[in-house]
PALOBA-280639 format. One record per residue: residue number from 0; chain; x, y, z of N, C-alpha, C in turn. Coordinates in nm, 3 decimals. Example, Ala and Ser with C-alpha at 12.3 -4.5 7.8 and 13.67 -1.06 7.14 Angstrom:
residues 2
r resi 0 chain A n.x 1.319 n.y -0.569 n.z 0.780 ca.x 1.230 ca.y -0.450 ca.z 0.780 c.x 1.320 c.y -0.330 c.z 0.780
r resi 1 chain A n.x 1.285 n.y -0.225 n.z 0.708 ca.x 1.367 ca.y -0.106 ca.z 0.714 c.x 1.290 c.y 0.003 c.z 0.787
END
This chain:
residues 138
r resi 0 chain A n.x 12.205 n.y 7.792 n.z 12.662 ca.x 12.244 ca.y 7.928 ca.z 12.694 c.x 12.208 c.y 7.964 c.z 12.838
r resi 1 chain A n.x 12.106 n.y 7.897 n.z 12.894 ca.x 12.065 ca.y 7.927 ca.z 13.031 c.x 12.172 c.y 7.891 c.z 13.133
r resi 2 chain A n.x 12.264 n.y 7.801 n.z 13.096 ca.x 12.369 ca.y 7.759 ca.z 13.188 c.x 12.496 c.y 7.841 c.z 13.174
r resi 3 chain A n.x 12.489 n.y 7.946 n.z 13.091 ca.x 12.607 ca.y 8.030 ca.z 13.068 c.x 12.585 c.y 8.171 c.z 13.122
r resi 4 chain A n.x 12.694 n.y 8.235 n.z 13.157 ca.x 12.692 ca.y 8.376 ca.z 13.196 c.x 12.790 c.y 8.449 c.z 13.106
r resi 5 chain A n.x 12.759 n.y 8.576 n.z 13.078 ca.x 12.846 ca.y 8.656 ca.z 12.992 c.x 12.911 c.y 8.764 c.z 13.077
r resi 6 chain A n.x 13.044 n.y 8.765 n.z 13.076 ca.x 13.120 ca.y 8.866 ca.z 13.147 c.x 13.221 c.y 8.927 c.z 13.052
r resi 7 chain A n.x 13.214 n.y 9.058 n.z 13.035 ca.x 13.306 ca.y 9.132 ca.z 12.948 c.x 13.314 c.y 9.070 c.z 12.809
r resi 8 chain A n.x 13.198 n.y 9.030 n.z 12.756 ca.x 13.189 ca.y 8.979 ca.z 12.619 c.x 13.227 c.y 8.833 c.z 12.602
r resi 9 chain A n.x 13.259 n.y 8.763 n.z 12.709 ca.x 13.299 ca.y 8.622 ca.z 12.704 c.x 13.196 c.y 8.538 c.z 12.780
r resi 10 chain A n.x 13.158 n.y 8.424 n.z 12.721 ca.x 13.064 ca.y 8.333 ca.z 12.786 c.x 13.139 c.y 8.231 c.z 12.871
r resi 11 chain A n.x 13.087 n.y 8.212 n.z 12.993 ca.x 13.142 ca.y 8.116 ca.z 13.087 c.x 13.028 c.y 8.026 c.z 13.135
r resi 12 chain A n.x 13.063 n.y 7.901 n.z 13.168 ca.x 12.964 ca.y 7.818 ca.z 13.235 c.x 12.948 c.y 7.874 c.z 13.375
r resi 13 chain A n.x 12.824 n.y 7.872 n.z 13.426 ca.x 12.799 ca.y 7.929 ca.z 13.559 c.x 12.897 c.y 7.872 c.z 13.661
r resi 14 chain A n.x 12.942 n.y 7.959 n.z 13.749 ca.x 13.028 ca.y 7.925 ca.z 13.862 c.x 13.169 c.y 7.883 c.z 13.822
r resi 15 chain A n.x 13.215 n.y 7.921 n.z 13.699 ca.x 13.352 ca.y 7.889 ca.z 13.659 c.x 13.418 c.y 8.015 c.z 13.603
r resi 16 chain A n.x 13.549 n.y 8.009 n.z 13.591 ca.x 13.626 ca.y 8.116 ca.z 13.530 c.x 13.690 c.y 8.070 c.z 13.399
r resi 17 chain A n.x 13.645 n.y 7.955 n.z 13.348 ca.x 13.699 ca.y 7.901 ca.z 13.223 c.x 13.604 c.y 7.936 c.z 13.109
r resi 18 chain A n.x 13.652 n.y 8.006 n.z 13.004 ca.x 13.564 ca.y 8.037 ca.z 12.890 c.x 13.503 c.y 7.909 c.z 12.833
r resi 19 chain A n.x 13.373 n.y 7.916 n.z 12.802 ca.x 13.299 ca.y 7.800 ca.z 12.752 c.x 13.333 c.y 7.770 c.z 12.607
r resi 20 chain A n.x 13.344 n.y 7.644 n.z 12.573 ca.x 13.351 ca.y 7.596 ca.z 12.435 c.x 13.254 c.y 7.480 c.z 12.422
r resi 21 chain A n.x 13.171 n.y 7.486 n.z 12.318 ca.x 13.074 ca.y 7.379 ca.z 12.295 c.x 12.953 c.y 7.432 c.z 12.221
r resi 22 chain A n.x 12.849 n.y 7.350 n.z 12.215 ca.x 12.726 ca.y 7.386 ca.z 12.144 c.x 12.619 c.y 7.425 c.z 12.245
r resi 23 chain A n.x 12.531 n.y 7.517 n.z 12.203 ca.x 12.421 ca.y 7.559 ca.z 12.288 c.x 12.290 c.y 7.501 c.z 12.232
r resi 24 chain A n.x 12.192 n.y 7.487 n.z 12.320 ca.x 12.060 ca.y 7.439 ca.z 12.281 c.x 11.956 c.y 7.536 c.z 12.335
r resi 25 chain A n.x 11.832 n.y 7.515 n.z 12.296 ca.x 11.723 ca.y 7.601 ca.z 12.343 c.x 11.689 c.y 7.707 c.z 12.242
r resi 26 chain A n.x 11.651 n.y 7.825 n.z 12.289 ca.x 11.609 ca.y 7.934 ca.z 12.201 c.x 11.725 c.y 7.991 c.z 12.119
r resi 27 chain A n.x 11.848 n.y 7.975 n.z 12.167 ca.x 11.966 ca.y 8.019 ca.z 12.093 c.x 12.056 c.y 7.898 c.z 12.070
r resi 28 chain A n.x 12.076 n.y 7.866 n.z 11.942 ca.x 12.152 ca.y 7.746 ca.z 11.909 c.x 12.271 c.y 7.779 c.z 11.820
r resi 29 chain A n.x 12.387 n.y 7.734 n.z 11.865 ca.x 12.508 ca.y 7.756 ca.z 11.789 c.x 12.628 c.y 7.707 c.z 11.866
r resi 30 chain A n.x 12.745 n.y 7.743 n.z 11.819 ca.x 12.869 ca.y 7.700 ca.z 11.883 c.x 12.939 c.y 7.819 c.z 11.948
r resi 31 chain A n.x 13.005 n.y 7.789 n.z 12.057 ca.x 13.088 ca.y 7.888 ca.z 12.126 c.x 13.227 c.y 7.829 c.z 12.137
r resi 32 chain A n.x 13.326 n.y 7.911 n.z 12.100 ca.x 13.465 ca.y 7.868 ca.z 12.103 c.x 13.543 c.y 7.966 c.z 12.189
r resi 33 chain A n.x 13.604 n.y 7.917 n.z 12.294 ca.x 13.680 ca.y 8.001 ca.z 12.387 c.x 13.598 c.y 8.120 c.z 12.436
r resi 34 chain A n.x 13.469 n.y 8.095 n.z 12.463 ca.x 13.382 ca.y 8.197 ca.z 12.520 c.x 13.317 c.y 8.290 c.z 12.421
r resi 35 chain A n.x 13.343 n.y 8.273 n.z 12.291 ca.x 13.285 ca.y 8.363 ca.z 12.189 c.x 13.202 c.y 8.282 c.z 12.089
r resi 36 chain A n.x 13.091 n.y 8.342 n.z 12.045 ca.x 13.007 ca.y 8.278 ca.z 11.944 c.x 13.088 c.y 8.260 c.z 11.816
r resi 37 chain A n.x 13.068 n.y 8.143 n.z 11.752 ca.x 13.145 ca.y 8.113 ca.z 11.632 c.x 13.061 c.y 8.026 c.z 11.538
r resi 38 chain A n.x 13.057 n.y 8.065 n.z 11.410 ca.x 12.986 ca.y 7.986 ca.z 11.311 c.x 12.836 c.y 8.016 c.z 11.307
r resi 39 chain A n.x 12.760 n.y 7.920 n.z 11.254 ca.x 12.616 ca.y 7.937 ca.z 11.233 c.x 12.540 c.y 7.949 c.z 11.364
r resi 40 chain A n.x 12.441 n.y 8.041 n.z 11.366 ca.x 12.355 ca.y 8.060 ca.z 11.483 c.x 12.210 c.y 8.067 c.z 11.440
r resi 41 chain A n.x 12.124 n.y 8.010 n.z 11.525 ca.x 11.979 ca.y 8.010 ca.z 11.503 c.x 11.914 c.y 8.053 c.z 11.633
r resi 42 chain A n.x 11.827 n.y 8.153 n.z 11.625 ca.x 11.755 ca.y 8.202 ca.z 11.743 c.x 11.606 c.y 8.183 c.z 11.716
r resi 43 chain A n.x 11.534 n.y 8.133 n.z 11.817 ca.x 11.392 ca.y 8.101 ca.z 11.802 c.x 11.307 c.y 8.187 c.z 11.894
r resi 44 chain A n.x 11.187 n.y 8.223 n.z 11.846 ca.x 11.088 ca.y 8.290 ca.z 11.930 c.x 11.037 c.y 8.190 c.z 12.034
r resi 45 chain A n.x 10.973 n.y 8.240 n.z 12.138 ca.x 10.918 ca.y 8.153 ca.z 12.244 c.x 10.819 c.y 8.050 c.z 12.188
r resi 46 chain A n.x 10.751 n.y 8.085 n.z 12.077 ca.x 10.654 ca.y 7.992 ca.z 12.018 c.x 10.719 c.y 7.887 c.z 11.928
r resi 47 chain A n.x 10.851 n.y 7.888 n.z 11.918 ca.x 10.923 ca.y 7.789 ca.z 11.840 c.x 10.956 c.y 7.832 c.z 11.698
r resi 48 chain A n.x 10.898 n.y 7.942 n.z 11.651 ca.x 10.929 ca.y 7.992 ca.z 11.517 c.x 11.070 c.y 8.049 c.z 11.513
r resi 49 chain A n.x 11.136 n.y 8.032 n.z 11.401 ca.x 11.270 ca.y 8.088 ca.z 11.382 c.x 11.263 c.y 8.241 c.z 11.388
r resi 50 chain A n.x 11.347 n.y 8.302 n.z 11.470 ca.x 11.352 ca.y 8.448 ca.z 11.484 c.x 11.459 c.y 8.508 c.z 11.393
r resi 51 chain A n.x 11.578 n.y 8.448 n.z 11.393 ca.x 11.684 ca.y 8.493 ca.z 11.303 c.x 11.788 c.y 8.385 c.z 11.287
r resi 52 chain A n.x 11.862 n.y 8.398 n.z 11.177 ca.x 11.971 ca.y 8.304 ca.z 11.152 c.x 12.083 c.y 8.378 c.z 11.081
r resi 53 chain A n.x 12.203 n.y 8.337 n.z 11.115 ca.x 12.320 ca.y 8.398 ca.z 11.056 c.x 12.444 c.y 8.335 c.z 11.115
r resi 54 chain A n.x 12.555 n.y 8.407 n.z 11.113 ca.x 12.677 ca.y 8.350 ca.z 11.167 c.x 12.759 c.y 8.455 c.z 11.244
r resi 55 chain A n.x 12.849 n.y 8.401 n.z 11.322 ca.x 12.943 ca.y 8.481 ca.z 11.400 c.x 13.085 c.y 8.442 c.z 11.364
r resi 56 chain A n.x 13.173 n.y 8.537 n.z 11.379 ca.x 13.316 ca.y 8.513 ca.z 11.362 c.x 13.385 c.y 8.581 c.z 11.479
r resi 57 chain A n.x 13.451 n.y 8.502 n.z 11.561 ca.x 13.522 ca.y 8.553 ca.z 11.678 c.x 13.432 c.y 8.640 c.z 11.767
r resi 58 chain A n.x 13.306 n.y 8.596 n.z 11.782 ca.x 13.212 ca.y 8.663 ca.z 11.871 c.x 13.138 c.y 8.781 c.z 11.811
r resi 59 chain A n.x 13.162 n.y 8.811 n.z 11.684 ca.x 13.096 ca.y 8.924 ca.z 11.619 c.x 13.008 c.y 8.876 c.z 11.505
r resi 60 chain A n.x 12.894 n.y 8.945 n.z 11.486 ca.x 12.806 ca.y 8.914 ca.z 11.375 c.x 12.886 c.y 8.924 c.z 11.245
r resi 61 chain A n.x 12.868 n.y 8.823 n.z 11.158 ca.x 12.947 ca.y 8.821 ca.z 11.037 c.x 12.872 c.y 8.746 c.z 10.927
r resi 62 chain A n.x 12.863 n.y 8.807 n.z 10.809 ca.x 12.795 ca.y 8.742 ca.z 10.697 c.x 12.648 c.y 8.775 c.z 10.691
r resi 63 chain A n.x 12.576 n.y 8.696 n.z 10.612 ca.x 12.433 ca.y 8.720 ca.z 10.588 c.x 12.349 c.y 8.683 c.z 10.711
r resi 64 chain A n.x 12.252 n.y 8.770 n.z 10.743 ca.x 12.156 ca.y 8.746 ca.z 10.850 c.x 12.016 c.y 8.768 c.z 10.796
r resi 65 chain A n.x 11.922 n.y 8.686 n.z 10.844 ca.x 11.782 ca.y 8.696 ca.z 10.806 c.x 11.699 c.y 8.693 c.z 10.934
r resi 66 chain A n.x 11.595 n.y 8.778 n.z 10.940 ca.x 11.512 ca.y 8.793 ca.z 11.059 c.x 11.366 c.y 8.765 c.z 11.024
r resi 67 chain A n.x 11.295 n.y 8.700 n.z 11.118 ca.x 11.155 ca.y 8.662 ca.z 11.098 c.x 11.071 c.y 8.707 c.z 11.217
r resi 68 chain A n.x 10.944 n.y 8.740 n.z 11.190 ca.x 10.851 ca.y 8.773 ca.z 11.299 c.x 10.807 c.y 8.644 c.z 11.367
r resi 69 chain A n.x 10.735 n.y 8.656 n.z 11.478 ca.x 10.695 ca.y 8.536 ca.z 11.553 c.x 10.592 c.y 8.451 c.z 11.480
r resi 70 chain A n.x 10.535 n.y 8.502 n.z 11.370 ca.x 10.444 ca.y 8.420 ca.z 11.289 c.x 10.518 c.y 8.352 c.z 11.173
r resi 71 chain A n.x 10.651 n.y 8.365 n.z 11.170 ca.x 10.733 ca.y 8.299 ca.z 11.069 c.x 10.756 c.y 8.380 c.z 10.944
r resi 72 chain A n.x 10.701 n.y 8.501 n.z 10.938 ca.x 10.714 ca.y 8.584 ca.z 10.818 c.x 10.849 c.y 8.656 c.z 10.817
r resi 73 chain A n.x 10.918 n.y 8.645 n.z 10.704 ca.x 11.044 ca.y 8.715 ca.z 10.684 c.x 11.021 c.y 8.866 c.z 10.686
r resi 74 chain A n.x 11.110 n.y 8.943 n.z 10.753 ca.x 11.093 ca.y 9.088 ca.z 10.751 c.x 11.222 c.y 9.169 c.z 10.737
r resi 75 chain A n.x 11.339 n.y 9.109 n.z 10.754 ca.x 11.462 ca.y 9.187 ca.z 10.748 c.x 11.578 c.y 9.099 c.z 10.704
r resi 76 chain A n.x 11.663 n.y 9.152 n.z 10.615 ca.x 11.784 ca.y 9.079 ca.z 10.580 c.x 11.896 c.y 9.177 c.z 10.547
r resi 77 chain A n.x 12.017 n.y 9.130 n.z 10.572 ca.x 12.134 ca.y 9.210 ca.z 10.542 c.x 12.260 c.y 9.136 c.z 10.582
r resi 78 chain A n.x 12.372 n.y 9.202 n.z 10.565 ca.x 12.502 ca.y 9.143 ca.z 10.597 c.x 12.573 c.y 9.220 c.z 10.707
r resi 79 chain A n.x 12.655 n.y 9.146 n.z 10.780 ca.x 12.742 ca.y 9.205 ca.z 10.881 c.x 12.886 c.y 9.176 c.z 10.844
r resi 80 chain A n.x 12.973 n.y 9.267 n.z 10.882 ca.x 13.116 ca.y 9.247 ca.z 10.870 c.x 13.178 c.y 9.296 c.z 11.000
r resi 81 chain A n.x 13.241 n.y 9.206 n.z 11.073 ca.x 13.307 ca.y 9.241 ca.z 11.199 c.x 13.211 c.y 9.310 c.z 11.297
r resi 82 chain A n.x 13.083 n.y 9.263 n.z 11.297 ca.x 12.984 ca.y 9.315 ca.z 11.391 c.x 12.907 c.y 9.437 c.z 11.343
r resi 83 chain A n.x 12.942 n.y 9.491 n.z 11.226 ca.x 12.876 ca.y 9.610 ca.z 11.173 c.x 12.793 c.y 9.576 c.z 11.050
r resi 84 chain A n.x 12.680 n.y 9.647 n.z 11.034 ca.x 12.602 ca.y 9.632 ca.z 10.912 c.x 12.689 c.y 9.674 c.z 10.794
r resi 85 chain A n.x 12.677 n.y 9.595 n.z 10.685 ca.x 12.759 ca.y 9.621 ca.z 10.567 c.x 12.679 c.y 9.586 c.z 10.442
r resi 86 chain A n.x 12.676 n.y 9.678 n.z 10.345 ca.x 12.605 ca.y 9.651 ca.z 10.220 c.x 12.456 c.y 9.677 c.z 10.231
r resi 87 chain A n.x 12.380 n.y 9.615 n.z 10.142 ca.x 12.236 ca.y 9.639 ca.z 10.133 c.x 12.159 c.y 9.572 c.z 10.247
r resi 88 chain A n.x 12.067 n.y 9.648 n.z 10.307 ca.x 11.974 ca.y 9.598 ca.z 10.409 c.x 11.833 c.y 9.630 c.z 10.362
r resi 89 chain A n.x 11.743 n.y 9.533 n.z 10.374 ca.x 11.606 ca.y 9.547 ca.z 10.328 c.x 11.512 c.y 9.498 c.z 10.436
r resi 90 chain A n.x 11.402 n.y 9.572 n.z 10.459 ca.x 11.301 ca.y 9.533 ca.z 10.557 c.x 11.162 c.y 9.547 c.z 10.497
r resi 91 chain A n.x 11.070 n.y 9.462 n.z 10.544 ca.x 10.932 ca.y 9.460 ca.z 10.495 c.x 10.833 c.y 9.469 c.z 10.611
r resi 92 chain A n.x 10.719 n.y 9.532 n.z 10.585 ca.x 10.608 ca.y 9.534 ca.z 10.681 c.x 10.538 c.y 9.398 c.z 10.678
r resi 93 chain A n.x 10.452 n.y 9.375 n.z 10.777 ca.x 10.376 ca.y 9.249 ca.z 10.783 c.x 10.290 c.y 9.227 c.z 10.660
r resi 94 chain A n.x 10.246 n.y 9.336 n.z 10.595 ca.x 10.161 ca.y 9.321 ca.z 10.476 c.x 10.243 c.y 9.292 c.z 10.350
r resi 95 chain A n.x 10.375 n.y 9.276 n.z 10.364 ca.x 10.461 ca.y 9.246 ca.z 10.251 c.x 10.517 c.y 9.368 c.z 10.181
r resi 96 chain A n.x 10.469 n.y 9.486 n.z 10.218 ca.x 10.515 ca.y 9.612 ca.z 10.159 c.x 10.659 c.y 9.640 c.z 10.203
r resi 97 chain A n.x 10.742 n.y 9.684 n.z 10.109 ca.x 10.878 ca.y 9.723 ca.z 10.140 c.x 10.877 c.y 9.837 c.z 10.242
r resi 98 chain A n.x 10.954 n.y 9.821 n.z 10.350 ca.x 10.963 ca.y 9.925 ca.z 10.453 c.x 11.083 c.y 10.015 c.z 10.426
r resi 99 chain A n.x 11.201 n.y 9.955 n.z 10.411 ca.x 11.318 ca.y 10.036 ca.z 10.380 c.x 11.422 c.y 9.957 c.z 10.302
r resi 100 chain A n.x 11.508 n.y 10.032 n.z 10.237 ca.x 11.624 ca.y 9.975 ca.z 10.170 c.x 11.736 c.y 10.077 c.z 10.186
r resi 101 chain A n.x 11.838 n.y 10.037 n.z 10.260 ca.x 11.954 ca.y 10.122 ca.z 10.285 c.x 12.081 c.y 10.045 c.z 10.255
r resi 102 chain A n.x 12.186 n.y 10.118 n.z 10.226 ca.x 12.319 ca.y 10.061 ca.z 10.215 c.x 12.399 c.y 10.107 c.z 10.336
r resi 103 chain A n.x 12.486 n.y 10.018 n.z 10.382 ca.x 12.568 ca.y 10.048 ca.z 10.499 c.x 12.715 c.y 10.026 c.z 10.468
r resi 104 chain A n.x 12.796 n.y 10.107 n.z 10.533 ca.x 12.941 ca.y 10.092 ca.z 10.527 c.x 12.992 c.y 10.111 c.z 10.669
r resi 105 chain A n.x 13.059 n.y 10.011 n.z 10.722 ca.x 13.111 ca.y 10.016 ca.z 10.860 c.x 13.001 c.y 10.050 c.z 10.961
r resi 106 chain A n.x 12.880 n.y 9.995 n.z 10.939 ca.x 12.771 ca.y 10.014 ca.z 11.033 c.x 12.695 c.y 10.145 c.z 11.018
r resi 107 chain A n.x 12.731 n.y 10.228 n.z 10.921 ca.x 12.668 ca.y 10.358 ca.z 10.900 c.x 12.596 c.y 10.359 c.z 10.766
r resi 108 chain A n.x 12.482 n.y 10.426 n.z 10.758 ca.x 12.413 ca.y 10.441 ca.z 10.630 c.x 12.505 c.y 10.514 c.z 10.533
r resi 109 chain A n.x 12.508 n.y 10.463 n.z 10.409 ca.x 12.598 ca.y 10.520 ca.z 10.309 c.x 12.531 c.y 10.510 c.z 10.172
r resi 110 chain A n.x 12.524 n.y 10.621 n.z 10.100 ca.x 12.464 ca.y 10.622 ca.z 9.968 c.x 12.314 c.y 10.641 c.z 9.973
r resi 111 chain A n.x 12.247 n.y 10.607 n.z 9.862 ca.x 12.102 ca.y 10.627 ca.z 9.852 c.x 12.027 c.y 10.529 c.z 9.941
r resi 112 chain A n.x 11.921 n.y 10.580 n.z 10.006 ca.x 11.835 ca.y 10.497 ca.z 10.089 c.x 11.693 c.y 10.547 c.z 10.083
r resi 113 chain A n.x 11.598 n.y 10.455 n.z 10.097 ca.x 11.457 ca.y 10.492 ca.z 10.090 c.x 11.379 c.y 10.421 c.z 10.201
r resi 114 chain A n.x 11.282 n.y 10.494 n.z 10.257 ca.x 11.192 ca.y 10.440 ca.z 10.360 c.x 11.050 c.y 10.465 c.z 10.312
r resi 115 chain A n.x 10.969 n.y 10.359 n.z 10.314 ca.x 10.828 ca.y 10.369 ca.z 10.276 c.x 10.740 c.y 10.357 c.z 10.399
r resi 116 chain A n.x 10.631 n.y 10.433 n.z 10.400 ca.x 10.528 ca.y 10.417 ca.z 10.502 c.x 10.449 c.y 10.290 c.z 10.468
r resi 117 chain A n.x 10.367 n.y 10.243 n.z 10.563 ca.x 10.291 ca.y 10.120 ca.z 10.540 c.x 10.195 c.y 10.131 c.z 10.422
r resi 118 chain A n.x 10.152 n.y 10.252 n.z 10.390 ca.x 10.060 ca.y 10.270 ca.z 10.277 c.x 10.134 c.y 10.279 c.z 10.143
r resi 119 chain A n.x 10.268 n.y 10.264 n.z 10.144 ca.x 10.347 ca.y 10.266 ca.z 10.022 c.x 10.403 c.y 10.401 c.z 9.983
r resi 120 chain A n.x 10.364 n.y 10.506 n.z 10.055 ca.x 10.419 ca.y 10.639 ca.z 10.025 c.x 10.560 c.y 10.652 c.z 10.082
r resi 121 chain A n.x 10.641 n.y 10.735 n.z 10.020 ca.x 10.779 ca.y 10.755 ca.z 10.064 c.x 10.783 c.y 10.846 c.z 10.186
r resi 122 chain A n.x 10.858 n.y 10.806 n.z 10.287 ca.x 10.882 ca.y 10.890 ca.z 10.405 c.x 11.002 c.y 10.978 c.z 10.373
r resi 123 chain A n.x 10.975 n.y 11.105 n.z 10.342 ca.x 11.080 ca.y 11.196 ca.z 10.296 c.x 11.184 c.y 11.228 c.z 10.405
r resi 124 chain A n.x 11.144 n.y 11.217 n.z 10.531 ca.x 11.238 ca.y 11.244 ca.z 10.641 c.x 11.349 c.y 11.138 c.z 10.646
r resi 125 chain A n.x 11.315 n.y 11.013 n.z 10.610 ca.x 11.409 ca.y 10.902 ca.z 10.622 c.x 11.467 c.y 10.859 c.z 10.487
r resi 126 chain A n.x 11.435 n.y 10.930 n.z 10.380 ca.x 11.480 ca.y 10.895 ca.z 10.246 c.x 11.579 c.y 11.000 c.z 10.197
r resi 127 chain A n.x 11.683 n.y 10.955 n.z 10.129 ca.x 11.780 ca.y 11.048 ca.z 10.073 c.x 11.913 c.y 10.982 c.z 10.050
r resi 128 chain A n.x 12.015 n.y 11.065 n.z 10.044 ca.x 12.152 ca.y 11.018 ca.z 10.030 c.x 12.223 c.y 11.038 c.z 10.162
r resi 129 chain A n.x 12.298 n.y 10.936 n.z 10.203 ca.x 12.361 ca.y 10.936 ca.z 10.334 c.x 12.513 c.y 10.923 c.z 10.320
r resi 130 chain A n.x 12.582 n.y 10.984 n.z 10.413 ca.x 12.728 ca.y 10.972 ca.z 10.422 c.x 12.763 c.y 10.960 c.z 10.570
r resi 131 chain A n.x 12.835 n.y 10.855 n.z 10.605 ca.x 12.873 ca.y 10.829 ca.z 10.745 c.x 12.751 c.y 10.832 c.z 10.839
r resi 132 chain A n.x 12.638 n.y 10.782 n.z 10.790 ca.x 12.517 ca.y 10.772 ca.z 10.872 c.x 12.432 c.y 10.896 c.z 10.876
r resi 133 chain A n.x 12.479 n.y 11.005 n.z 10.819 ca.x 12.405 ca.y 11.131 ca.z 10.820 c.x 12.341 c.y 11.157 c.z 10.684
r resi 134 chain A n.x 12.219 n.y 11.207 n.z 10.684 ca.x 12.152 ca.y 11.243 ca.z 10.559 c.x 12.216 c.y 11.370 c.z 10.505
r resi 135 chain A n.x 12.264 n.y 11.363 n.z 10.379 ca.x 12.329 ca.y 11.480 ca.z 10.321 c.x 12.246 c.y 11.545 c.z 10.210
r resi 136 chain A n.x 12.148 n.y 11.472 n.z 10.157 ca.x 12.059 ca.y 11.533 ca.z 10.057 c.x 11.932 c.y 11.449 c.z 10.043
r resi 137 chain A n.x 11.829 n.y 11.511 n.z 9.983 ca.x 11.702 ca.y 11.442 ca.z 9.962 c.x 11.705 c.y 11.354 c.z 9.844
END
C-alpha cells in the first residue's frame, strides 16, 4: 500500500495515471482491481495483531466485518452493504462487557438499540428506538 496513491477514490501506483490492479502487502493486505479494493481484506496493527478483516466489492465495504484491538481482543462486528452499515452491529468493552447493540439500515440506526456503560448499566441517552438514525423513543 505504501507504493500506491489514492486520487478521487481510485488507487494508482506512484507516478502513474494507470489504475492499479494486483495484491497489496504490509499492514493492509488484499486485492485491488482497476484501482478499487475488491474481495477479502486484512488490516494489521503496527504490532502485527489483526486489526480488522472483511471484504470489499467495487471499492466499497461489503459483507461481514470484524474488528480487534491491538492486543488481539475482538471488540466490534457487523455487516456492510454498498459501503453502509447494515443489520445488527455489536461492540464490547475490553473487559468483555457488551457496549452496544444496534441495527442499521442504509448506514442509519434503525429499530431498537441499546448502549451499556462499562459498569453494565444502560446509557439511557443512547438507548431507544431509532428511525433513519434519529432516536424516536426511549
